[in-house]
VEXFI-414884 format. One record per residue (C-alpha): residue in three letters; x, z negated, y negated. Coordinates in steps of 0.25 Angstrom, whole numbers, plus 5000, padded with zeros to 4 digits. Each point is the difference from the previous one (the first is absolute). Layout:
BEGIN
ALAXZY
...
//
This chain:
BEGIN
MET500050005000
ASP500450024986
ALA499549874995
GLU499749865006
SER498949914995
SER500349874994
ALA498749945004
VAL499649955013
PRO499550115008
GLU498450005001
ALA500150025015
SER500949885003
VAL499249895007
ASP500449875007
TRP499949975015
ARG498549984998
GLY499750134993
ARG499949934986
PRO500750064988
CYS501449954999
GLN500549904989
PRO501350044993
HIS500749875001
ARG499549965013
HIS500250125009
GLY501250095002
GLY501349994994
MET501349955007
ARG499449885006
ALA499050095008
ALA501150105003
VAL500949905006
PHE499149995012
VAL500050155002
LEU501549995000
GLY500049895011
LEU499350105009
GLN501050114996
ALA501249925004
SER499449965013
GLN499550145003
ILE501450064997
ILE500649895009
ALA499150045011
LEU500250154999
ALA501550004997
ALA500249925012
VAL499350105009
GLY500550134994
SER501449964997
ASN500349965015
LEU499050095007
ILE501050105004
THR500849895008
TYR498749965007
VAL499650145003
PHE501450045004
GLY500449885008
GLU498749955006
LEU499150125001
HIS501150095003
PHE499750124991
SER501250094997
LEU500749974987
PRO499450134993
GLN498749965006
ALA500149864995
ALA500450044986
ASN498850095000
VAL499149895005
VAL500449924988
THR499950114989
ASN498750045005
PHE499549865000
VAL500549974986
GLY499550144996
THR498649975005
VAL500049874993
PHE500250064987
LEU499150125003
LEU498849915002
SER500249944986
PRO499050104994
LEU499049955010
GLY500149864995
GLY500050044985
PHE498850095003
LEU499249895007
SER500449904989
ASP499650084988
SER498850065006
TYR499349905009
LEU500749875004
GLY500749954987
CYS501549955001
PHE499749865005
TRP499250045012
THR500950115003
LEU501249915001
VAL499349905008
THR499450105010
PHE501350085003
GLY500949884999
ALA499249955012
VAL500250135007
GLU501550004997
LEU500049855006
ALA499450055013
GLY501050115002
LEU501249904997
ILE499449905011
LEU499850115010
LEU501550054998
SER500449855002
VAL499250005013
GLN500750125005
ALA501449964996
HIS499749875008
LEU499550055013
PRO501050075009
GLN498950085007
LEU499650074987
LYS501550054998
SER501050095007
PRO500949935010
PRO501349954994
CYS501250104999
ASN501150044991
MET499650134993
ILE501550034995
SER500649985014
MET498850045008
VAL500249875008
GLY498649965007
SER498750075001
CYS499950074986
GLU498650055002
ARG499250034987
ALA498849924997
ASN498850095004
GLY498549995003
PHE499349864997
LYS501349944995
ALA500250124990
ILE498549994996
ILE500149854997
PHE501250024991
PHE499450124992
VAL498749934998
ALA500749874995
LEU500950084992
TYR499050094993
LEU499049884998
VAL501249954992
ALA500150134993
LEU498550014996
GLY500049864995
THR501350014992
GLY499650144995
CYS498749954994
VAL500649874995
MET501250044992
PRO499450094989
ASN498949894997
MET501049894999
THR500750074989
ALA498850054993
TYR499249875001
GLY501249924995
ALA500150094988
TYR498550004997
GLN500149854997
PHE500650044987
ALA499150114997
GLY499250004987
THR500849874995
ALA500849994987
GLU501249995009
ASN499850125008
GLY501050094994
LYS501049894998
ARG499949955014
LEU499750115009
SER501550065001
THR500549855002
TYR498949995011
PHE500550125007
ASN501549954999
LEU499549875006
SER499250075011
TYR501350075004
PHE500849874999
ILE499049945010
PHE500150125009
CYS501549985000
VAL499849855004
GLY499150045011
GLU501050115005
LEU501149904999
VAL499349895009
ALA499650115010
LEU501350065001
THR500849875002
VAL499149895005
VAL499050085008
VAL501050105005
TRP501049895004
VAL498949945008
GLN499650135007
THR501550025004
HIS500249865005
SER498649955005
GLY499450145004
MET499150104993
ASP498749925005
VAL500449884991
GLY500450104989
PHE498650075000
GLY499449865001
LEU500649964987
SER499550134994
ALA498649965004
ALA500249864994
ALA500550064987
MET498750095000
VAL499149885002
ALA500749934988
GLY499850124991
LEU498550005003
ILE499949864997
SER500750024987
LEU499150114996
VAL498749935004
SER500549874992
GLY500050084987
ALA498650065001
VAL499349914989
LEU501150054990
TYR500050155003
ARG499550114990
ASN499350105009
LYS499550144998
PRO498750045008
PRO500150135008
ARG499350114993
GLY499750105012
SER500950115005
ILE501250034990
PHE500150145005
THR498650044997
PRO500250024985
ILE501350085003
ALA499250095009
ARG498950024990
VAL501150044990
PHE500550115009
VAL498650045004
ALA499650014985
ALA501250074996
PHE499850115011
THR498650024996
LYS500450024986
ARG501350085003
LYS499550124992
GLN499949934987
PHE501049984990
CYS500749864999
PRO499749924988
SER501250004990
SER499549874993
SER499049894999
SER498750054997
ASN498549995004
SER500350095012
VAL500849895006
ASN499349885008
ALA500749884995
GLY499249905008
ALA499649864996
GLY501049934993
ASP501050115002
SER500750034987
ALA501150095006
SER500050154998
ILE500550115008
ASP501250034990
GLY500149864995
ASN501249915001
TYR500050015016
ARG501350035006
HIS499450105010
ALA499150084991
ASN500850135002
LYS500149995015
PHE499050045010
ARG499150064989
PHE499150065010
LEU499449865003
ASP499649994985
LYS498850095003
ALA499449895008
CYS499649934987
MET499550124993
ARG498550014997
THR499450135004
ALA499050004989
GLN499549914988
GLN499249885005
GLY498649994994
PRO498949895002
ASP499350095010
THR501350045007
ALA500349945014
PRO501349945000
GLU501150075008
SER500349945014
SER501349915001
TRP500550105010
ARG500050104989
LEU500349924987
CYS501149895001
THR500549914989
VAL501450024993
ALA500449875007
GLU499750055014
VAL500850134996
GLN501249924995
GLN500049915013
ALA500050125009
LYS501250064991
THR500849875001
LEU499949995015
PHE500550145002
ALA501149994989
VAL500749885007
MET500150085013
PRO501350064996
ILE500649874997
VAL499549955014
ALA500750125007
CYS501349974993
THR500149865006
ILE499950055014
VAL501550035002
PHE500349864995
ASN499149935010
THR500750095011
ALA501349944996
LEU499349865002
ALA499650045014
GLN501450015004
LEU500449864995
GLN498949955010
THR500450085012
PHE501350075001
SER500849904991
VAL499549885009
GLN500550085012
GLN501350024993
GLY500149854998
SER499849985015
ALA501250095003
MET500949924991
ASP500749865000
THR498949914995
ARG500949884999
LEU499949944986
ALA501649995000
ALA501150015010
GLY499949895010
SER498649964995
SER499049975010
PHE498850034991
ARG499550145002
ILE499150074990
PRO498850065006
PRO500150154996
ALA498550004995
SER500449894990
LEU500950104993
GLN498750054993
ALA500049874993
ILE501250034992
PRO499350084989
TYR498949904999
ALA500949884998
MET500750084989
LEU498750044994
LEU499649854999
VAL501149994989
LEU499850144994
VAL498550004998
PRO500149874991
VAL501250064993
TYR499350134997
GLU498849934995
LEU500749894992
PHE501150084994
CYS500050155003
VAL498550024995
PRO500249934987
LEU501350084997
MET499350135004
ARG498849964992
ARG500849994987
LEU500750145003
THR498750075004
GLY498949934993
THR499250005014
ARG499549875004
SER500450015015
GLY501450054996
ILE499950135006
THR498850085004
PRO499550005014
LEU500450155002
GLN501449974994
ARG500249885010
ILE499550095012
GLY501150114996
VAL501149894999
GLY499649965015
LEU499950145005
CYS501450034994
ILE500749885007
VAL499450025014
ALA500950125002
LEU501249914998
SER499549915011
MET499950115010
ALA501350054997
THR500649865002
ALA499349995013
ALA500650145005
VAL501449954996
VAL499949875007
GLU499450065013
ARG501150105001
ARG501049894999
ARG499349925010
ARG499950115010
ASP501450034999
ILE500549865002
ALA499049995012
VAL500550125007
ALA501449954998
GLY499549875008
GLY499949914988
ARG498849934993
MET499750004986
SER499449884993
VAL498550014997
LEU500349954986
TRP500450144997
LEU498550045000
VAL499849914988
PRO500350104989
GLN499050105004
PHE498949895000
LEU500549954987
VAL499950134993
PHE498650035006
GLY499549874995
VAL500350034986
SER499450145002
GLU498749935006
MET499949904988
PHE499950114990
THR499250105009
ASN498949915006
VAL499749914988
GLY499950124991
LEU499150075010
MET499149885001
GLU499949984985
PHE499850154998
PHE498950025010
TYR499249884995
LYS500050054986
GLN499550135004
ALA498749945006
SER498750024992
THR499649874995
GLY499249925011
THR499850125010
MET501250055008
GLN501149894998
ALA500149975015
PHE500050145004
PHE501150044990
MET500949895005
ALA499750065014
LEU500750124995
PHE501349924998
TYR499949965015
CYS499750145004
SER501450044996
PHE500649915010
SER499150065011
PHE500450144997
GLY501549964999
PHE500049935014
TYR499250125006
LEU501050094993
SER501149925007
SER499450025014
VAL499950154997
LEU501550014995
VAL500549935012
SER499350105009
LEU500350124992
VAL501549964999
ASN500149985015
LYS499350145002
LEU500950074990
THR501349945005
ALA499850025015
ARG500050154998
GLY501050075008
GLY500249895010
ARG500649904990
ARG499849855000
ARG498949954991
TRP500349924988
LEU499049895004
GLY499950035015
ASP500549885007
ASN499849855001
ASP501449984997
LEU500350024985
ASN501550025003
LYS499650135006
ASP499150044989
ARG500250054986
LEU499249904992
ASP501050024988
LEU499650154999
PHE498649965000
TYR500249904988
TRP500750124992
VAL498850085002
LEU499149894994
ALA501049984989
ALA499950154996
LEU498550005001
SER500049874991
VAL500750084989
LEU499150125002
ASN498849914999
PHE500549934987
PHE500150134993
CYS498650045005
TYR499549864994
LEU500650034987
LEU499250134999
CYS498749935005
ALA500249884990
ARG500250104988
TRP498750085004
TYR499349865001
ASN500549964986
ASN499650144994
SER498749954995
GLY499850114990
ALA498949914994
GLY500849934990
GLY500349885009
SER501449945000
ASP501049995011
GLU499749865001
ASP498550035002
ALA500350105010
SER500949915008
GLY498949905002
GLU500449914988
VAL498849964992
VAL500049994985
ALA499249904993
GLU499949924987
ASP500449855000
GLY500049934988
GLY500150124991
GLY501350055008
LYS500150115010
GLU500249945014
ILE500450085012
MET499249935012
//
């Protein structure tokens, strides 16, 4: 949206359906209960996803490429289901009941995973998949059914919970005087909580999984989810709620139908009586709206075909839409190129949760020479989050004020600029991973073992990239949502990017294996032993794709910022300009 209301939204109600009171409902004291759910849910999901490849490979006896694809397909499905959660929340259930319902579904999947991991009859017989000592029979039939049912119950629950957590927490600030001032801070705090949850999952829970068994680890994930649901319900009396308003896609469908029906008419060039502004809609087609000159064929949807008189029947809503509905449809399609440009970033993330974990398994996991303490390979993913626990507060407390003075933008730099910084850095992470893997492989072939701590740089660089990209994306998508109509769904677009990235990872693994196996050559990723594979070359491919993707993003961001309607770059980047005390404030 190009502006945000400074009053409590008319639709905001409390848990009994009564109008909200500005000083009693919402704000940080309500959002903190949602952050409690977020922390617990991240612990539950990260503990499953981060070490899932170890469970699938070591206990269900899938081959390494198959196990990697199981993980990436699972994570991809989690994020692909996010739009379903956003749609159900905005259209029918509301954020609170969507969170409660699908939180329970996720909990059921976690409990079932724990039961399977505990009962030997539901897993494959023990064996060593690398040395092939024992009966290395892949889990099939009923065992596989139990596993995939449990796994995709977790995926369904998680996918529908995640976008609503972010949107629901941010909505607690909607319509208050602190909205513009606190929203960017809230997203930084939300990401800080995310880092805390990841750190706990990747250290404490993964350590328990490694030393006490995956059944106990999955059980801890279930316990964390119970704690999160308790936190959510505890804040019910404080929440500001947005009642659902029916299908959010119906207005968009009406825009396309109306525009197609009137396709032979000329588009209006300015605000006039031929444009259906709608009740309370002061915007015009060519006003200060950032996408006024994009998708111009949709403008026909809000054109009247004839002058309306007292005896003239009004046009159907499927033939005449409001300007606000047209703008909502335009905004939805305008953000799609930004979503597409973050897919490769999340493909790089997929490697840190799959192949990098296997790298660690093939290295010396001792903390130091002669030390008896060994680092669980999956816990290496905690490195960037431990660093971000320091970097996020530093960025919020020191970098943002400095950049604010330099740029005049309240959030320091705009969300689109922040995304661009992250997409630039991710290529360096993949290049670092390629160099380290080449060195590790050479040492391993010579009979030595490289310290697992050499994997730290690639995780650190990616952590910095993730801080810029993910927080920028969350803030960007939330600010694009039409007021009170599609906030959860727009947040789901952020998670969809993860989905496509993890699916692209699976496609790349299969494609690289197919192309490199031509002429009878050895596939780059064709063995269960990384010492025989060429993972380093695969990382270089991802580094090259990341560079190419960054330049594509620059073009897409430039196109997005090209409002052609008098809007500034700050407006186009999701920064909202408002007046506060007689001065110009970038919200």
